N, C-alpha and C positions, 0 to 999 in steps of 0.2 A: 158324392160329396166327400171332399177330403177331410183330413183332421183339422179342427179349428183350435183357436187359442183357448176357447172354453173347454174343449175336450182335454187339452194338455194341462190346464190348470186343475181340472178335476182329477186327472191322473196323478198330479203332484200332491194331492191332498189326502190325508187319512184322518179319520175321526179318532181322537184320543179319549173321548168319553162317549157313552151311548145316548146322551141327552140330545133332544132336538133343539133347533134354533128357535129363539123366542122373539118373534118380530114385533112384539109390543113394547120392547125396551127402547133405549134412547140412541144407541149407536152400536157399531161393530168395532170391537177393540182389536187392534193388531199390536202384538208385543214382539218387538225385534230384540233379539239377543246377540245374534251373530251374523245377521244379514244386513249389515250397516250401509245400505245404499238406497237411494230414493228411486232409482230407475233400474230396469232389468232385474226386478225383485218380485218373483212370483208370490211371495207371502203378502206383499202389499196389494198385488193385483187380485188375488183371491178375496182379500178383504173388501176391495172396491167392488168387485163383481157381486159379492153377497150384499153389500150395502146398497148398490143400485137396485138389486132385485127386491129388497125390503123397503126401499126408499128411506134409508137411514144413512147418516154420515159415518165416516170412518175416523176413529181416533187412534193415532199411532203413539205408542209409548216406547221409549228407550230407557231402561232402568239399569243402573250400575251400582252394585253394592261393593263393600270393601271386604266381604267375607269369602269371596271365591278363592280357591287355592292359588297361591303364588301372586295374589294381588300386589302390584308393585307400581312404582312411578312409571316404569317402562310400559307396562301393559295398560295402565289407566290412561296415560297420556295418548297413546295410540288410539285407544277406544274413544276417548273424548274428542280427539281431533276428527275422527270419522263421524262422530255424533253431530258435530257442528255442521259439516257438509250435508249430513242426512237431514237435519232440520231445514236448511235452506232449500234443498231439493224437494222435500215434502210440501213445504209452503208454496213452492212454484206449482206443484200439482194440485193445489187446492185442498190439502188435507190438514187437519188439526194435529199438531205434534206437541208432546210433552216429554220433558226429560226429568228423570229423578236420579239423584246421586246420593247414596247413603253415606251419612257421616255418623249417625246414631239412630236408634229406634228400630222401626220395622225393617225386615229384610225385603229383598227384591220380589220374591213370590208373594209375600204378604201385601205388598203395595199393588201388584197387578191384580190380585184377588179382590182387593177393595174396589178397584175400578171395574172389575168384571161384574159386580153386582148389578150394574145398570146396562150391561152389554147384551145384545141379542146373541152374540157368539164371540169367542176369543180365537183369533188366528195367531199362531206362533210359528217361527221358523223351525223346521224339523231337521235337527242336526244329530247324528247318531252317537256323539261322544261327548265326554267331559260334562261340565255342569249344565250346558244347554239342554242336554237330554234329560238329566235328572230334574232340572227346574221345571221343564214342561210337564214331566210326569207328576211332579209334586203338585203343580197347579191343577192338573186334571183330576187328581185324587181329592182335592179340596172342594171342587165346584160341582154343583148339580146343574150344569149348564153345558152347552156345546163348546168343545175345545177342538180345534182343527190344527193339525201339524202340516205345514207346507214345505216341501223340499225346495229350498232356494240355493242349495250348495252344489248340486250336480247338473251337468248339461242334460243328460238323460236321467229322468227321475229314478230314484231308488225303487219306487213302487213298480217300475216296469219289470222288475226281476223278483217275483214273490218267493222264489226258491233260491237257495244258496248255490252259486256257481263256484266250485272249489278251486279252479285254476284260472290263471290269466288267459290261457288259450280259450277256455270255455267262455269266459267273460267277454273277451275281445270279439269272439264270433257272435255272441248274442247282442252286444252293445253296438257294434259298428253299423249294422243295417238300420238302427233307430236314430242315428245321429243326425241325418239330413233334416228330417222333419222338425226335430227339436232345436236345431241350430238355425233353421230358416224361419221358424214361426215366431212372430213378434207377439208377446203376451200382454203388452201394456193395455191397461184398462183406464178409462177416463171417468172420473166421478161425475154423476149426474145430480148429486145432492150437495147443497151448500155445506161448507165446513161447520162442524159442531161449534156452537158459540156459548154453550152453557158452562156453568161451573163444574169442575171435576173434584172428586173426593180426595184432594190432596191439599195439605196446608201450604201456604206460600213458601215456607222454608224448605218444603220437600221438592217442589218443582224448581229446577235449576235452569235459569237463563244465563248463558255463558258467552263470553267472547274469547278469542284465541289467547289474548294476553292474560286472562284470568286462570288459565288451566293449572299452572304450577302451584299457585296459592291455594286453589281448591284442593288439589291432590294432597298437599301438605296437611290439610285438615281431615283427610279421609282415613288416616291411620293405616296406610298400606306400607309395604316394604320400600323405604326410600333408598336403600343401599343398591338396588337394581335400577339404574337410571335409564331414562329414555335416550335413544341414540338419534343424532341429527340425520343419519343416513336413511331413516325410515320415518317419514311423516305419515300420519294416519288418515289424512283427508282424502276424499275421492278425487279432488282436483290433482293432488300429488300422484295418486294411483293412475289416473288417466294419462298424465304426462309420462309416467314410467312405462305404461303400456305402449304408448306411441314410440318412445325411444327404443323399447325392446323389439318391436316389430321392425323398426328401421335398422337397428344396429346389432341386435343380439340374436334374434331368431334365425336370420340368414346364415349365421355361423354356428348355431346352437349344437348341431350334431357333432361338430369337431372341437368345440371349446368347453363343453359342459363339464368335462372331467379334469380340467386344469384350473385349480383354484387360484393360481398365481396371476391369471389374466384378469384385467379390469372388468371385462364383460364376460366372465366365465359362465354366468347363468342369468336368467331373467330377474331374479329376486322378486318375483311376483307373489310367492307363496304367502307372505304375511297378509297381503291384500286379499288373497283368496280365502285364507283362514277366517279372517274377520268379515268376509262378505262385502268388502268395499268394492271389489270387482266380481262380476259373475263369470263363470266359465264360458257361457255362451258368447259374451261380448269379447272375451279374449280370443276364443276360437274364430269368431267372425273377423276380427281384425287381422289375424294371421291368414285366413283364407282369402280375404280381399287383397292382401299384399301378394299372395301367390298369384292370384288372377292378374294382378298388375305387372307381374314379372319380377317383383322385388324379393321374393322368397322362393328358393328352389324347392321342388316337390319333396326331395329327400329330407331337407331341413324341416319342412312343414310336417312330414310324416313322423319324424322323430319327436318333434315337439308335441304333436297330437298324441303320440303314444304315451308320453309322460302325463299330459294334461287330461286326456280323455280315457285312456285305458288304465294306467297305474293309479292315478289319483282317484278315479271313480271306482275302481276295483277295491281299493282300501275302504272307501265309504260303504260299498256293498258288503264287504266282509265285516265291518264294524256293525252294520245293521243286523247281520245274520249269525255271527259267531258269538256265543256267550263268552263273557270275560275277554273280549278282544283286547282290552287295554290292561289286562292283568296276567300275571305269571300263569295262573290256572288255565288261561285261554290258549296257551301255546300248544303245539302238537304234542301228543303223549310221548312219542318216541324221543323228541328233543328234550323234554323235561326229564325223562328217565335217564337219558344218556348224560346230561349235564350233572344230574344229582349223583349218578354212579361215579362220576369223576370229581365230586366236590372235595374229596379227601386227597386228591393229587397235590403234590408239592408245588407251590407257587414261588417264583423267583422274588416277587415283590407283592406286598399288600399295602395299598394306599388308603388312608382314611378319607372321609368325606371332605374335609377342609382342603387337603392336597388336590383332590380331584376337582373340586369347584374352581380352584384358583389356577389349575393347569401347572401343578408343581410336581411332575413326575420326571423320570429319567428318559422319557420318550419324547423327543423333540416334535415329532409329527403330531402326537396326541395332544401335547401342550398347545401347539398352534391351533389345533381344531377346537379344543375347549375354550381357548381365549377368544376365538371367533364368536362362540356363543355368548360369553360374558361381556366382551367389549363391543361386539358388533350387533348382537342379537340375531345372528343367522349364520349357518354353516353350509358350505358347499356339499352337495350330496355325495360326491366321491369321498370326501373327507369323513362324512358321517358313517360311511360303510366301514372304514377303518376304525374310527373312534369307538363305535358301539362294540366291536369285537374285543377290544382290549380290556374292557371292563370285566369280562368273564374271567380273565386270568389275574386280575388285580384284587378280587374279592374272594374270601374263602367259601362263599356260598353263592351259587348262581342266581338264587332268588334275590339276594341282596343286589347282585350286579344288575339284574333286570330292573329292580325298583330304582336304583341310582340312575340308570340310563334314562328312564322315564322322567325322573325328578329333574335332572339337569336339562333335559330337552324342554320340559314343561315350564320350568321356572325362568329360564334365560332366553329361549328362542321365541321370536315373534310368531313363528309358525308352529310352536309346540301345541300340545293339547288337541291335536288334530288327527283325524283318521290316517292321513298320509304319513305323518311322522311316527305315529305308533306302528304303522305298517313297516317302516324302515327298521325300527327297533325290533319288531318281531322277526324280521328277516335275519337280523344279527344273532338271534337266539334260536334259530333253527326252523323258522317258518319258510322253508325252501327245501331244496334237495339235500339229501344226506351227503356227507363227505365221502371221498373214495376210500378212506381208511379211518380207523379209530385212533385218535391221538390223545396225548396227555392234556388234561384239564378240560378240553372241549368234547371229548368222546367222539360221537359221530357228527356233531355240529362242526362245519368247516371253520377254520380260523381265517385270518387275513393278514398279509404283510403289506408294508408300504413301499416295497421295492419298485413295483410298476409305477406307482404314483410319483416317486422321486425321480424316475427317468424322464418324466415329462419336462419339456423345456421351461426353465425358470423356476421349477417347483422347489428344488432343494434350497436355493437362495431365499425364496419366499418363506418357506417353512422356518428357516433360521431367524429371519426377521420377525415373523409373527410370534414365534415362541418366545422371543426376547422381550415382548411388550410387558409393561408393568400392569398388574391387575389390582385395582382398589379392593380393599378387603370388604367382602359382603357378609351378611349374616349367615351363620352356619347352624343347622339344627343340632341341638345338644344331644338328642337321642335319635339313633338311626330308625327306631320304631316309628318316628314321625314320618319318615319316608316310606318305610315298608308297608305300613297299613293301607296306604292309598292304592298300591299296585299289586298287592299279594292277596 
């Protein structure tokens, strides 16, 4: 007998507490933080599977507070747009859904803990980074009840690799043979219990029923950073994401191998990473869409291979590293040799030192860097080839490499829709030496390689595009008064 959907769902699940399931309670609670989709969602399917076994309904909560780091109009609106489609999709599946948006009072974990008092178990999406991980751990510490974390962010579950695989070569070799069964197995479960119809332990003002035209007014009341505005080019709903996926499979992926490093092209990349970060799309459905296009002859195998290497090798390798490497998102988690080399050269003379305000607004003497940073602030996303140049320059513009690392993470996390993610932290780590040593020791960087923009500028249309992008006006956004506000989160 082959591997079943139940087998895979169990493999995706890990117990966050030692407590057993209590089948005498009223429902199974599923708390979604970053897997904001109603279908292709193993966290929901595990909750349904458990509920069916216990003959209990599933209650799904999406909670959004205003105290997460970098809470802004941009992030709140994307998340709430995703939440609206999530609600519609869950109701179609016959599940009870409740949304909670904090304006004052209890925090997100407090609210979920209140609902958990009547739950047989709590199922949460298991993400290895940022507040999703810390919130799940916080809930588990508070409850004397079963709390299960379910990996809904990787195509091949992180639990498949209990030991750290230190290189992409090792990871690729271990990951590739497992892909077929995980990509081909449909995990969807069907509830066999009627939706929960009872009252929940939330006051009417806590549970938020929304329509799309009410979002801006609600966000205004949430006390988030309104200076970082949502961008029209990234709508957060699943319907938008699926349209984008279909367009990418048709127009972008067939040329992806040859266009992804040229930011001047309209379809330089798929721009799917925001939807992957917030779990609006699953990696399985993205990979299946591309595989089906290849089978139909619409995507060349070489293009599919390159796209899969980014989607399934590099993205999942960074999630794997974030699971296993202590302090993956902090300066202390960088390789010892890189930290030592950068600190040994901290006293080297720098041509320029830029303060945080100049860096935020892209006001340096480097046109390429300004164009890149303005992509973050004005568009909410940056081409990956630009990111590789962008991150390296911060090392030479701050007197202490630890500050440079913290600022790189801060700019990424505050402005980019796909910030706060294992993949984008992986890119920043690469810039600070989580890769091969350089061929020689150089000023400022030591043995960490630098990077120039000469190859980038030679690409067709790039020089003109950089000049245009760097010339864009950036509205003033709030700037931390004390750099320690930035440092303490990443050091």
